[in-house]
N, C-alpha and C positions, 0 to 999 in steps of 0.2 A: 471723313471729309477733312481736308488739310486744316491745320491750326487748332484742332480740337482733340482732346484726349480720347483714345480708343476706349470703348467700354462704357462711355458716358452717353446719356441721351439728353443733352442740354436743350433748353427751350429757346425759341427764336425771339430775339429782341427787336430785330430789324429785318425786313425783307426789302431788298433793293434790286433794281433792274438795269440792264444795259442792252443796247442793240435795238431797242424799240423805236420805230419811226412810223411805220404804217400799222403795225399790230398794236393794239392798245394794252395797257397794263391790266385793265379789268378783264380782258379776254384771257390773258395768261394766268391771272389769279384764279379763274374759274377751274382750271385744270391742275392747279398747283397742289391742291388737296390740303394745304396747311396755311395758317395765318400767323401773325405775330402773337406770341404767347403759347403757341403749340410746340410740342417736341419736333425735332427735325424729322423729315420723312424717313421711313425705314429703308426705302430703296431709292437711291439717287437715280439709277438708270431707268427705273419705271416712270418716274416723273419726267425725266428728260424725253423719253420716248412719247409720252402723252403730249408734251408741249410741241414736239416735232410733227405731230399729226394736225396741228392747227394750220388753217389756210395761210399761206404766205411765209411759213417758217421752214427754214432749211435745216438748221442745227440748233440744239439747246444745250445749256450747261448749267448745272447747279454746283455751287461751291459754298461751304460754310466755313467762316473764319472767325477768329476770336478778337475781340469781344466788345459788347456794348452792355455796360453795367452787369457784367458776369454772364450775359446771355449771348447766344450765337448771332452772327450776322449772316443771313442767307442771301447770296447773290444769285440772281437768275439772269443768265445771259442767253440771248437768242441771236441768230443770224437770219435775217430776212432774205427772201428771194431778191436778187439784184443788188444787195448791199455789198459794200467793200469786203473782200475776203482776204484773210491773212493766210497766204499759201505757204506750205511747208515742203521742204525737200523730201525725197524718198529716203527710206531707211537704207543706209549704206550696206554693202554686202561683203566687205573685206574681212579677212581673217586676222588682221593685225590687232595686237593687244599690247598694253603697256607692260614693261618689265616688272618683275616682282619687287625690285627695290623701290620703284616709284609707288606701287600699290601700298607697300608697307609704310612708306613715308606719309602718304595721304591718310591712311588709317590712323597713324599716330597723330596727325593733325586733327582729325575728327574727334579722337578721344580727348585731345587737349581742349578743343572748342567746347565739348560737352562739359568738361570740368570748369572751363572759364565761365560758361553760362551759369553753372551752379554757384560759382563764387561772385557772380554779378560783374565780371570783368569782360564786357562785350565790346568795349570801345576799340576802334581801329584807326590807323593813320593811312590815308590814301595818297599822300602828297608825292610819293615816289612813283606813282602810276600803278601800284599794286598794294594789296592789303598788308599791313603790319599791325597785328593785334597788340593791345596793351597787356594782355596776359602773357607772362614770360615764357611759359612752356609752349604755347601756341606760336608765339613769335619766333622762337628758336627753330621750330619746324619750318616756318615760312622762310626763314633765312636759308635753310637747306634747299627750298624750292628754287631760289635764285641760281644755285649751282646746278641743280637738276635741269632747269629750263635752259641754261646756257650750254650744258654738255649733251643733252638728249633732246634738243628741240625738234630734230627731224622725226624722231619716234613719236613725240607728243603730237606734232602736227599731223602726221600720217594717221594716227589713231583718231584724232578729232574729226578728220574729214572722211575717213574711209572704214572705220571699224563698225561691224554690225552690232557690237556690244554697247548698249546705251550707258552702262555704268562706267565703262572705260572712256567713252566719249565725254561724259560729264566731268570726270577727273581731269581729262586733258583740257577741257574748256577752262577749268580753274587754273591749272598749272601753266598754261601757255601765257597767261597774263604776267608771269614773272620773267618772261624773255627779256634779255638786255636791250634788244632793239624793238621797242613797242610798235613803231610804225610797220615793221616787217610782219607783224602778226595780226594787225587790225583787220585785214580782209578775211583771214581765217576765222576770226571771232564773229565777224558779220555774217559769214556763211553759217556759223554755228547758231546764230540767232534764228535761223530757219530750220533748225534740226527738228525732227518729229518728236523728240523727247523733251518734256517740259523742264526737267532738271538740267539738261544740256543747255537749253535756251537761257535758263536762269543764271547758270554759272558764266555763260558767255557775256550776259549783260553786266554781271558783277565785275568781270575783268575789264570790259570796255568802260564801265562807269569809273573805275579807278584811273584809267587812262585819260578820261575827260578831265579829271581833277588835275592831273599833271599838265595837260595841254593848256589849261587856263592859268595855271600857276607859272608855267614857263612857255609862253607863246613862241619864243625864239626857237624852240625845238622843231617847230613846224609839224607837230603831231596832229593829224586830222582824223576825227571820228565822224563818219557820215550819219546824219539823222534818219536816213531812209528807212532802215529796218525797225528802228524804234517807233517811227510814226506808223509804219505798216502794222506793227504789233498792237497799236491802239485799237485795231479792228479785230483782234483775236476773239474767238469764242470763249477763251479761258480768262477768268478774273485775274489770276496772278500775272499773266502776260500783260494785260492792260495796265494794271496798277504798277508793275515794275517798270514798264516802258514810260509811263507818265513821270515816275520819280526820276528816271534817268534823263528824260527830256527837260525837266526843270533845271538840272545841272548843265545840260548841253545848251540851253537857251539863256543862261544867265547873262551872257554878254550881248544878248539881243542880236545874234548873228542872223542877218536877213534870210540866208538859205535855210536855216532851221525853222524860222517862223513861217516862211513861205510854204515849206513842206507840210507843216502842221495845218496851215490854212487850207491847203489843197486836198489833203487826204485824211485829216484827223479831227476836223472841227465838230462834226456830229458826235463823235465818240467822246471827246473831252467835255463837250457841253453836258452830255448825259452823266458822265462820271462826276462832274462838278456839282451835280444835284444830289449825289448820294447823301444819305442822312448821317452816316458815320463820318464826322468831320475830318478826322485824321486821314481817312481814305480819299475824301473828296478834295482835299487841299491841293495836291499836286496838279490835278486837272484844272482847278480853279485858277491857279497861278498861270498855267499855260494859256488858258483862255484870255486872261487879262493881257498877257504879253502879246498874244496873237492879235489882239485888238489895238495894240499900241499904247495901252494905259501905263502910266508911271507905276513903279513898284509901290510907292507910298499910297497911291490910290487903291491899288489891289489890296494892300494890307489893311488900310482903313475900312474898306467895305467889308472885309472879312471879319474884322474885330467888332464892328458895329452891328453885325447881323443883317446886313443888306444884301445877302448873297443872291437871292432870286432876281432882284432888280438889276444887280450888277451883271448877272449872266445874260439877261435879256438885252441890256445895253451893249454888252460886248458883242453879242451875236449880230445885233443891228449894225454895229460899226464894221464888223468883219465882212458882212454881206452887202455893204454899200457898193 
């Protein structure tokens, strides 16, 4: 399971849920076979299949992430019958692949990032609309990406949209964010957010997230990133999709753009309300902020309620305000 070291059998510190509306948490727990304090279940797929046999459940997903006091956080997601569904595009069937020089450059970048993590140099600057890491070696490769994206944009775009190879599409989703004309590739990245591969979607969100930073820093550029697919992703069956989309929407809604908040209210309220109740506070905070903004509460009121431990009352009040 993502976020935990292979070969370990960590115990569960927290079990949290998302997607529950008509189906009760108690009902899901009965077939979960594990509880807080137990080791993670040996077979993820077996538990998912058992949950999917419950009346009213269409899909289920288990994901264990790190960490709560050194123990795993187990997220149990379900999609109920009739619930909002995050639709993905079909797997492309094209033969196009990235050139070897691009693959070599990206592998060099991954090696540099691995070393940067080991050294604790994980900071990055997104103000130019793309990532520039504080680690010197990684940043030097990223500077090469600027040239690669300028000279080989058509090959990167074609791979992103049409290659049957998910690894090549994932690399393209990252590299296309270094294109000199950011607005020209926004639609490509938003299409990539609907990719059937989770890594492609994640890299596309990272690229768009950096562009959001640039658009807010320099509004005169007219760079527009639509909230549509970020909001739709709040309804994904996968935890990483939901959490990453919520983090991105916090940045996208910072200026309180009415189109962003309207989209959240129309398509994402149930999802962010459930996420705001998660017990692991760093994971619940992005959704909590979004819920407060969607309700029209001032930033200080959102922050004060969070810091004083009044989350449940705040969530109830925000939902009441939104549903008036």
